[in-house]
Backbone as JSON, one array per atom type, in Angstrom:
{
  "sequence": "TTGAAGRAVRGRSGSQLLRDVIARGSGVLVFLGGLLVALRVAGLTTVALTVVGGTGVLGIILGIAFREISENLLASVFLSVQPPFRSGDLIQIENFTGYVQRLTVRATVLMTLDGNHVQVPNATVYKSVIRNYSSNPNRREDAIIGIGYDDVIADAQAVALKVLENHPAVLDHPEPWVLVDSLGPATVNLRVYFCLDVKLRRWLQVRSSDILLG",
  "N": [[34.8, 81.86, 69.8], [35.0, 81.64, 66.77], [34.46, 84.42, 66.25], [37.19, 85.16, 67.26], [39.0, 84.06, 65.56], [38.01, 84.98, 62.94], [38.68, 87.98, 63.58], [41.4, 87.51, 63.52], [42.31, 86.5, 61.06], [41.5, 88.9, 59.57], [42.4, 91.03, 57.09], [44.27, 89.59, 56.14], [43.27, 88.18, 54.29], [42.01, 88.94, 51.11], [39.23, 88.06, 50.47], [36.14, 88.47, 51.56], [34.22, 86.23, 51.9], [36.12, 84.24, 52.0], [37.56, 84.78, 54.19], [35.19, 84.14, 56.32], [35.01, 81.58, 56.03], [37.47, 80.48, 56.39], [37.36, 81.31, 59.22], [35.21, 80.1, 60.24], [36.08, 77.47, 59.91], [38.43, 77.28, 61.54], [36.97, 77.94, 64.19], [35.85, 75.54, 64.44], [38.02, 73.53, 64.68], [39.04, 74.7, 67.12], [36.99, 74.2, 68.77], [36.77, 71.68, 68.96], [39.64, 70.81, 69.79], [39.31, 71.88, 72.46], [37.27, 70.38, 73.43], [38.72, 68.04, 73.41], [40.64, 68.31, 75.43], [38.95, 68.71, 77.5], [38.05, 66.32, 77.98], [40.11, 64.69, 78.31], [41.08, 65.54, 81.1], [38.75, 65.08, 82.2], [39.26, 62.38, 82.79], [38.38, 60.7, 80.88], [40.17, 59.47, 79.04], [40.06, 57.24, 77.05], [37.54, 58.03, 75.69], [38.5, 60.22, 74.58], [40.83, 59.91, 72.79], [39.6, 57.98, 71.1], [38.0, 60.22, 69.71], [40.22, 61.56, 68.88], [41.47, 59.45, 67.4], [40.0, 59.4, 64.88], [37.78, 58.26, 63.73], [35.8, 59.07, 65.76], [36.17, 62.27, 64.99], [35.47, 62.1, 62.49], [33.32, 61.02, 62.17], [31.77, 62.85, 64.07], [32.2, 65.13, 62.4], [30.97, 64.38, 59.96], [28.56, 63.88, 60.72], [27.6, 66.44, 61.36], [28.04, 68.26, 59.19], [26.41, 67.8, 56.47], [26.9, 65.92, 53.42], [25.96, 67.58, 51.29], [26.36, 70.2, 52.28], [28.99, 70.37, 52.73], [30.39, 70.19, 49.95], [29.08, 72.71, 49.32], [30.36, 74.43, 50.89], [33.41, 73.71, 50.21], [33.23, 74.34, 47.5], [32.51, 77.34, 47.85], [35.1, 78.2, 48.55], [36.7, 77.54, 46.35], [35.32, 79.13, 44.41], [35.82, 81.49, 45.69], [38.81, 81.67, 45.6], [39.36, 81.93, 42.83], [37.84, 83.61, 41.01], [34.98, 83.51, 39.07], [33.27, 85.56, 38.3], [32.18, 88.66, 39.09], [30.8, 90.8, 41.71], [27.78, 92.25, 40.94], [27.95, 91.52, 38.18], [26.48, 90.37, 35.36], [25.1, 86.94, 34.81], [24.72, 83.68, 33.76], [23.6, 80.62, 34.73], [23.15, 77.69, 34.43], [19.7, 77.48, 33.87], [19.14, 79.67, 35.05], [19.05, 83.36, 34.97], [20.49, 86.31, 35.89], [21.61, 89.0, 37.83], [24.59, 89.08, 39.58], [24.28, 89.33, 43.06], [25.58, 88.74, 45.66], [28.15, 86.5, 47.24], [27.55, 83.49, 49.31], [28.59, 81.21, 51.76], [27.14, 79.3, 51.64], [25.57, 79.3, 48.99], [25.12, 81.05, 45.74], [23.79, 84.4, 45.34], [21.22, 85.61, 43.14], [20.17, 87.87, 41.38], [17.01, 87.87, 39.09], [16.0, 88.79, 35.88], [13.55, 89.34, 36.19], [13.27, 90.56, 38.52], [13.47, 88.79, 40.69], [14.8, 87.19, 43.68], [17.19, 84.45, 43.85], [18.75, 81.56, 44.83], [21.49, 80.01, 44.13], [22.91, 76.82, 44.68], [26.65, 76.64, 45.98], [27.96, 74.65, 44.94], [26.96, 73.72, 42.69], [27.04, 76.06, 41.0], [29.75, 75.76, 40.79], [29.99, 73.4, 39.64], [28.91, 73.72, 37.08], [28.23, 75.24, 33.37], [29.22, 78.55, 33.41], [28.03, 81.24, 32.14], [28.86, 84.48, 31.46], [27.96, 87.52, 30.96], [29.05, 90.07, 31.37], [31.68, 90.05, 31.7], [32.95, 91.02, 29.02], [32.84, 93.8, 27.69], [31.86, 94.17, 25.09], [29.22, 92.94, 23.37], [27.54, 90.81, 21.1], [24.79, 90.98, 18.82], [21.64, 90.23, 17.43], [18.44, 90.83, 15.61], [15.44, 90.41, 14.35], [13.78, 92.28, 11.71], [10.55, 92.75, 10.51], [9.33, 93.74, 7.33], [6.9, 94.86, 4.94], [5.81, 93.34, 1.82], [5.29, 95.17, -0.09], [7.25, 97.14, 0.25], [10.59, 98.82, -0.12], [13.23, 97.03, 0.05], [15.73, 97.84, -0.03], [15.77, 100.22, 0.4], [14.33, 99.8, 3.35], [16.43, 98.36, 4.56], [18.35, 100.63, 4.56], [17.35, 102.42, 6.46], [17.3, 101.12, 8.53], [20.21, 100.53, 9.5], [21.06, 103.4, 9.67], [19.7, 103.96, 11.81], [20.94, 102.14, 13.83], [23.63, 103.04, 13.28], [23.4, 105.49, 14.8], [22.97, 105.17, 17.01], [23.73, 105.39, 20.71], [24.9, 103.07, 22.09], [25.67, 101.12, 20.34], [28.25, 99.56, 18.37], [30.99, 101.13, 16.19], [32.84, 99.49, 14.84], [32.79, 95.9, 15.38], [31.19, 96.66, 12.32], [27.77, 97.13, 12.06], [25.23, 94.91, 10.49], [22.55, 94.63, 7.94], [20.72, 92.44, 6.72], [18.82, 90.1, 4.31], [16.73, 87.57, 5.49], [14.58, 85.75, 5.71], [11.87, 84.84, 3.73], [8.64, 85.56, 4.81], [4.64, 84.59, 5.56], [3.44, 87.01, 5.35], [5.64, 89.34, 5.5], [8.69, 90.29, 4.55], [11.73, 89.32, 6.12], [14.17, 90.78, 7.61], [17.45, 90.4, 9.09], [19.28, 92.3, 11.85], [22.48, 92.54, 12.62], [25.01, 93.35, 15.07], [27.18, 95.12, 17.47], [27.95, 95.87, 20.9], [28.26, 98.15, 23.49], [28.11, 97.22, 26.49], [28.4, 98.36, 29.17], [27.56, 100.99, 28.51], [24.81, 100.74, 27.88], [21.77, 98.77, 28.94], [21.88, 95.68, 27.82], [19.52, 94.37, 27.03], [17.74, 96.18, 26.47], [18.75, 97.77, 24.48], [18.73, 95.57, 22.74], [16.1, 95.66, 21.81], [13.38, 96.03, 20.08], [11.87, 98.09, 19.66], [13.48, 100.22, 20.87], [15.3, 100.17, 18.86], [14.35, 101.11, 16.36], [12.66, 102.8, 17.01]],
  "CA": [[35.98, 81.19, 68.74], [34.69, 81.95, 65.68], [34.73, 85.73, 66.03], [38.33, 85.83, 67.61], [39.3, 83.7, 64.41], [38.01, 86.22, 61.94], [39.69, 88.88, 63.51], [42.98, 86.95, 63.25], [42.46, 86.43, 59.63], [41.07, 89.87, 58.63], [43.36, 92.06, 56.58], [45.33, 88.73, 55.2], [42.67, 87.51, 52.62], [41.32, 89.87, 50.28], [38.18, 87.82, 50.21], [35.44, 88.42, 52.79], [33.78, 84.95, 51.85], [37.27, 83.08, 52.5], [37.86, 84.87, 55.74], [34.23, 83.58, 56.71], [35.11, 80.26, 55.96], [38.66, 80.3, 57.64], [37.1, 81.84, 60.47], [34.46, 78.92, 60.76], [36.68, 76.47, 60.1], [39.23, 77.38, 62.91], [36.5, 77.9, 65.37], [35.66, 74.18, 64.42], [39.11, 72.9, 65.32], [39.15, 75.07, 68.39], [36.28, 73.36, 69.25], [37.46, 69.85, 68.76], [40.82, 70.57, 70.73], [38.88, 72.0, 73.74], [36.81, 69.0, 73.63], [39.74, 67.01, 73.67], [41.22, 68.67, 76.2], [38.43, 68.36, 78.6], [37.76, 65.1, 77.95], [41.3, 64.2, 79.23], [41.0, 66.3, 82.15], [37.92, 64.36, 83.23], [39.91, 61.16, 83.15], [37.92, 60.11, 79.95], [41.29, 59.19, 78.14], [39.89, 56.27, 76.23], [37.31, 58.37, 74.79], [39.58, 61.34, 73.87], [41.57, 58.78, 72.1], [38.67, 57.86, 70.03], [37.94, 61.21, 69.28], [41.54, 61.55, 68.14], [41.73, 58.14, 66.31], [39.74, 59.79, 63.45], [36.57, 57.82, 64.11], [34.99, 60.1, 66.2], [36.71, 63.38, 64.58], [35.32, 61.99, 61.11], [31.65, 60.85, 62.64], [31.03, 64.37, 64.35], [32.03, 66.34, 61.21], [29.94, 64.04, 58.85], [27.17, 63.98, 61.27], [27.13, 67.75, 61.52], [27.9, 69.1, 57.93], [26.35, 66.92, 55.25], [28.05, 66.05, 51.98], [25.71, 68.9, 50.54], [26.63, 71.22, 52.84], [30.43, 70.2, 52.7], [30.14, 70.44, 48.93], [28.85, 73.84, 48.96], [31.82, 74.95, 51.41], [34.3, 73.76, 49.4], [33.1, 75.22, 46.4], [32.65, 78.4, 48.09], [36.53, 78.42, 48.74], [37.27, 77.59, 45.38], [34.84, 80.27, 43.44], [36.63, 83.21, 46.14], [40.19, 81.93, 44.92], [39.53, 81.94, 41.24], [36.56, 83.94, 40.79], [34.59, 83.7, 37.41], [32.45, 86.32, 38.22], [31.84, 89.55, 40.11], [29.32, 91.45, 42.22], [27.08, 92.88, 39.79], [27.98, 90.8, 36.91], [24.78, 89.7, 34.92], [25.68, 85.61, 34.32], [23.7, 82.4, 33.39], [23.89, 79.86, 35.46], [22.24, 76.48, 34.02], [18.6, 77.99, 33.65], [18.82, 81.14, 35.82], [20.15, 84.38, 34.38], [20.44, 87.35, 36.76], [23.03, 89.73, 38.16], [25.09, 88.75, 41.33], [24.18, 90.18, 44.59], [26.77, 88.27, 46.94], [28.55, 85.13, 47.48], [27.84, 83.25, 50.8], [29.31, 79.97, 52.1], [26.2, 78.11, 50.8], [25.25, 79.69, 47.88], [25.66, 82.46, 44.92], [22.64, 85.12, 45.17], [21.12, 86.38, 42.07], [18.7, 88.94, 40.82], [16.97, 87.46, 38.08], [15.86, 89.98, 35.11], [12.13, 90.01, 36.39], [13.5, 91.41, 39.96], [13.37, 87.84, 41.99], [16.14, 86.72, 44.12], [17.12, 82.9, 43.49], [19.88, 80.98, 45.58], [22.0, 78.76, 43.53], [24.07, 76.19, 45.66], [27.57, 76.69, 45.28], [28.29, 73.22, 44.38], [25.87, 73.77, 41.36], [27.91, 77.17, 40.57], [31.12, 75.41, 40.37], [30.04, 72.4, 38.36], [27.89, 74.03, 35.86], [29.08, 76.19, 32.8], [28.8, 79.82, 33.62], [28.09, 82.56, 30.99], [29.31, 85.65, 31.96], [27.74, 88.35, 29.93], [29.68, 91.28, 31.9], [33.28, 90.1, 31.37], [33.42, 91.58, 28.05], [31.69, 94.98, 27.46], [31.36, 94.43, 23.52], [28.25, 91.79, 23.39], [27.08, 90.71, 19.76], [23.63, 90.8, 19.07], [21.08, 90.51, 16.13], [17.27, 91.06, 15.73], [14.64, 90.27, 13.47], [12.95, 93.18, 11.56], [9.47, 92.51, 9.17], [8.76, 94.53, 6.26], [5.57, 94.25, 3.78], [6.37, 92.94, 0.3], [5.52, 96.37, -1.02], [8.39, 98.01, 0.88], [11.61, 98.68, -0.76], [14.22, 96.54, 1.0], [16.84, 98.75, 0.04], [15.43, 101.66, 1.52], [14.2, 99.5, 4.8], [17.95, 98.25, 5.06], [19.34, 101.97, 4.83], [16.72, 103.26, 7.24], [17.83, 100.44, 9.92], [21.75, 101.08, 9.46], [21.06, 104.79, 10.17], [19.26, 103.94, 13.77], [21.91, 101.27, 14.19], [24.81, 104.01, 13.73], [23.51, 106.67, 15.43], [22.71, 104.72, 18.48], [25.28, 105.5, 21.42], [25.62, 101.93, 22.46], [26.52, 100.27, 19.24], [29.74, 99.94, 17.91], [31.04, 101.34, 14.93], [33.96, 98.0, 14.74], [32.66, 95.86, 13.78], [30.17, 97.45, 11.5], [26.39, 96.6, 12.06], [24.93, 94.56, 9.09], [21.31, 94.59, 7.77], [20.68, 91.31, 5.56], [17.68, 89.58, 4.51], [16.73, 86.63, 6.54], [13.73, 84.94, 5.16], [10.54, 85.11, 3.31], [7.17, 85.11, 5.97], [3.91, 84.53, 4.67], [3.34, 88.32, 5.08], [6.46, 89.97, 5.56], [10.12, 90.14, 4.52], [12.11, 89.39, 7.32], [15.45, 91.3, 7.88], [18.05, 90.29, 10.34], [20.13, 93.22, 12.02], [23.59, 92.14, 13.55], [25.25, 94.57, 15.83], [27.69, 95.04, 18.86], [27.08, 97.0, 21.51], [28.8, 98.31, 24.94], [26.8, 96.85, 27.59], [28.56, 99.45, 30.0], [26.71, 102.14, 28.22], [23.3, 100.36, 28.25], [21.41, 97.31, 29.07], [21.58, 94.89, 26.43], [18.37, 94.07, 26.69], [17.07, 97.71, 25.95], [19.23, 97.92, 23.09], [17.99, 94.56, 21.65], [14.71, 95.65, 21.87], [13.11, 96.15, 18.25], [11.3, 99.17, 19.52], [14.47, 101.21, 20.87], [16.2, 100.15, 17.65], [13.83, 101.35, 15.31], [11.51, 104.04, 17.43]],
  "C": [[35.87, 81.98, 67.48], [34.99, 83.61, 65.21], [36.25, 86.09, 66.29], [39.25, 85.25, 66.44], [39.5, 84.45, 63.14], [38.53, 87.4, 62.1], [40.96, 88.71, 63.41], [43.09, 86.81, 61.78], [42.09, 87.59, 58.79], [42.39, 90.86, 58.39], [44.61, 91.13, 55.49], [44.7, 87.91, 54.03], [42.09, 88.53, 52.12], [39.83, 89.52, 50.17], [37.25, 87.59, 51.67], [34.81, 86.79, 52.87], [34.83, 83.96, 52.54], [37.61, 83.76, 53.79], [36.61, 84.41, 56.71], [34.55, 82.26, 56.91], [36.07, 79.7, 56.43], [38.22, 80.33, 59.18], [36.12, 80.55, 61.07], [35.13, 77.87, 61.11], [37.64, 76.24, 61.29], [38.2, 77.43, 64.08], [35.79, 76.31, 65.81], [36.94, 73.27, 65.19], [39.36, 73.42, 66.63], [38.15, 74.29, 69.52], [36.39, 72.18, 70.03], [38.42, 70.02, 69.73], [40.07, 70.86, 72.46], [38.06, 70.83, 74.42], [37.61, 67.93, 74.41], [40.33, 67.05, 75.2], [40.32, 68.28, 77.9], [37.81, 67.07, 78.76], [38.8, 64.35, 78.79], [41.59, 64.57, 80.53], [40.11, 65.82, 83.13], [38.1, 63.0, 83.29], [39.24, 60.35, 81.82], [39.23, 59.92, 78.84], [40.82, 58.33, 76.91], [38.68, 57.12, 75.08], [37.62, 59.6, 73.93], [40.43, 60.4, 72.96], [41.07, 58.28, 70.91], [38.39, 58.65, 69.13], [39.31, 61.65, 68.26], [41.76, 60.84, 67.17], [40.98, 58.6, 64.91], [38.24, 59.38, 63.23], [35.29, 58.9, 64.47], [34.76, 61.52, 65.76], [35.33, 63.43, 63.21], [33.54, 62.01, 61.37], [30.92, 62.11, 62.97], [31.1, 65.31, 62.99], [30.94, 65.72, 60.27], [28.62, 64.11, 59.23], [26.64, 65.25, 61.45], [26.89, 68.44, 60.19], [27.96, 67.65, 57.07], [27.32, 66.75, 54.14], [27.34, 67.37, 51.12], [26.36, 70.28, 50.78], [28.21, 71.55, 52.99], [31.1, 70.72, 51.03], [29.97, 71.94, 48.57], [29.95, 74.78, 49.41], [32.69, 74.91, 50.49], [34.3, 74.47, 47.98], [33.06, 76.95, 46.3], [34.27, 78.84, 47.96], [37.2, 78.51, 47.41], [36.85, 78.92, 44.38], [35.26, 81.57, 43.95], [38.08, 83.19, 45.62], [40.12, 82.19, 43.37], [37.98, 82.09, 41.0], [36.1, 84.01, 39.63], [33.81, 84.72, 37.17], [32.56, 87.32, 39.47], [30.79, 90.08, 40.65], [28.66, 92.3, 41.21], [26.96, 92.6, 38.2], [26.38, 90.23, 36.32], [25.71, 88.47, 33.95], [24.32, 84.98, 34.24], [24.31, 81.64, 33.92], [22.84, 78.68, 35.48], [20.85, 77.31, 33.4], [18.27, 79.47, 34.29], [20.17, 82.18, 35.26], [19.85, 85.65, 35.45], [22.14, 88.13, 37.0], [23.45, 89.2, 39.49], [24.91, 89.58, 42.19], [25.33, 89.81, 45.32], [26.87, 86.63, 46.48], [28.43, 84.54, 48.78], [28.61, 81.71, 50.92], [28.45, 79.3, 51.25], [26.03, 78.53, 49.27], [25.68, 81.02, 46.72], [23.9, 83.09, 44.81], [22.47, 85.88, 44.2], [19.93, 87.13, 41.87], [18.53, 88.83, 39.67], [16.62, 88.96, 36.99], [14.25, 90.38, 35.17], [12.32, 90.43, 37.94], [13.31, 90.04, 41.11], [14.73, 87.77, 42.16], [16.17, 84.89, 43.89], [18.65, 82.85, 43.63], [20.17, 80.04, 44.94], [23.18, 77.83, 44.52], [25.53, 76.61, 44.98], [28.2, 75.63, 44.38], [27.88, 73.34, 42.72], [26.88, 74.85, 40.24], [28.9, 76.4, 40.11], [31.09, 74.29, 39.34], [29.44, 72.71, 37.02], [28.87, 75.36, 35.1], [28.7, 77.72, 32.68], [28.9, 80.82, 32.45], [28.08, 83.78, 31.35], [28.93, 86.95, 30.88], [28.49, 90.03, 30.3], [31.48, 91.41, 31.56], [33.66, 90.48, 30.26], [32.42, 92.67, 27.81], [31.34, 94.66, 26.32], [30.62, 92.76, 23.78], [27.77, 92.07, 21.68], [25.81, 90.44, 19.93], [22.77, 90.67, 17.61], [19.48, 90.4, 16.79], [16.64, 91.02, 14.54], [13.48, 91.33, 12.9], [11.99, 92.63, 10.27], [9.21, 93.6, 8.4], [7.77, 94.0, 5.51], [6.38, 94.12, 2.26], [6.2, 94.17, -0.54], [6.41, 97.14, -0.45], [9.61, 97.75, -0.24], [12.61, 98.0, 0.02], [15.21, 97.22, 1.18], [17.31, 99.86, 1.29], [15.26, 101.11, 3.12], [15.64, 99.28, 5.56], [18.83, 99.61, 5.64], [18.76, 102.7, 6.08], [17.4, 102.39, 8.93], [19.34, 100.52, 10.35], [21.78, 102.05, 9.94], [20.86, 104.66, 11.62], [20.48, 103.18, 14.28], [23.3, 102.46, 14.72], [24.44, 105.32, 14.29], [22.96, 106.25, 16.63], [23.99, 104.81, 19.31], [25.72, 104.03, 21.93], [26.08, 101.04, 21.41], [27.8, 100.75, 18.54], [29.9, 100.07, 16.72], [32.14, 100.03, 14.43], [33.51, 97.11, 15.76], [31.73, 96.39, 13.37], [28.67, 96.99, 11.69], [26.14, 96.23, 10.35], [23.56, 94.47, 9.28], [21.0, 93.5, 6.69], [19.21, 90.64, 5.68], [17.64, 88.04, 4.84], [16.03, 85.59, 5.94], [12.73, 85.57, 4.67], [9.28, 84.64, 4.31], [6.2, 85.01, 4.78], [3.31, 85.95, 4.52], [4.33, 89.54, 4.84], [7.86, 89.53, 5.32], [10.67, 90.11, 5.66], [14.11, 89.76, 7.05], [16.25, 91.08, 9.17], [19.15, 91.33, 10.65], [21.09, 92.34, 12.9], [24.46, 93.49, 13.91], [26.29, 94.31, 17.31], [27.8, 96.51, 19.47], [27.88, 97.12, 22.82], [28.04, 98.43, 25.78], [27.21, 97.83, 28.78], [27.89, 100.34, 29.54], [25.32, 102.09, 28.69], [23.12, 99.23, 28.68], [21.33, 97.02, 27.86], [20.41, 94.54, 26.29], [17.51, 95.08, 25.98], [17.65, 97.75, 24.68], [18.73, 97.11, 22.01], [16.81, 94.73, 21.15], [14.48, 96.32, 20.48], [12.55, 97.67, 18.69], [12.06, 100.44, 19.8], [15.07, 101.3, 19.46], [15.64, 101.16, 16.84], [12.82, 102.36, 15.59], [11.97, 105.32, 17.19]]
}
């Protein structure tokens, strides 16, 4: 029944996840309808009326689909109708940061920056603040550069600006800045501000001081 329902809704919905949810829901309804007919044919009209009356249906549904499962299922529908991210986007949900692999009926699968797969329940995803690093290709970053007290600050600023301006992923507008941030025990700390196009390079690579000043 679920397979037949899936074929029936194929092409009518653009989301594969939404088609799966509709197919499974239709399968449950067909199963309950068949159970009702079978009970009435068998002469168990009272049992059939109990099922139809709501208590039986509600008890069956709540007994099979626990509250957490129901929440995840509904959240997956909402995330499919108004998706806050796409496959391949780099997002942060609570303490998890990674690239979206897929959205299932139960969870959103991420690949973290260290290569691990994490499944975040869809109910958690729907309720959480989602930071999508890929929705806007222009990302603002900053980094600290330490120079010695014997170094000329203006020369260090000029070198850092030249590196930023020559980097292919760093944008010209808004222009990068190199400002004195603080005086450390052994270094003068300069903070560089720049915007980059994350479509051209991985933002973590561009942010690395080894790449910026190498």
